[in-house]
C-alpha positions, 0 to 999 in steps of 0.5 A: 124796514122803515119805522113810524114816528109813532112806533119809534115813541112806542119804543122809546116810552117801553124803553123808558120804562123797562129801565134797562141800558139802551144798548141791552133794551135795543139787543132784546128787542131786536132793534139796531142798537146804534140805530136806537140811539139815535133815537134816543138822541133825536128825541132828546133834540125834540124835548121843549126847553119848558116842560110843565109839571102838574102837582098831584095835590095842594101844599098847605101854606106852611110847607115848602113850595118845592126846590128851586135850581138855578144856574146862570139865567135858568131857573127850574122850580120843582114842586115836591109833590110831582106825578111819578112821570113827572120825574121823565118831565124833569129829566127831560127839562135837564136836558134841554136847559143844558 
């Protein structure tokens, strides 16, 4: 049985929203855990190295603008007010940077 790229993306997004461990999610949904783990690794490799995170609300000038993480030549700026899904993008960006 062949699963399209779109179906894989749907499964992966649903898994992220579930909060379950990958192995448990795969078993609960009739997927082969080893295959599902391979999808996750493949998606991580396709994630771009830079992900822009929109700010949900403009900050006042007197407020700090965000968090800056620096390691070697890598600089990651995280605005203090990011929308909920922004956290997933931050993790994806960190994975790509490391």
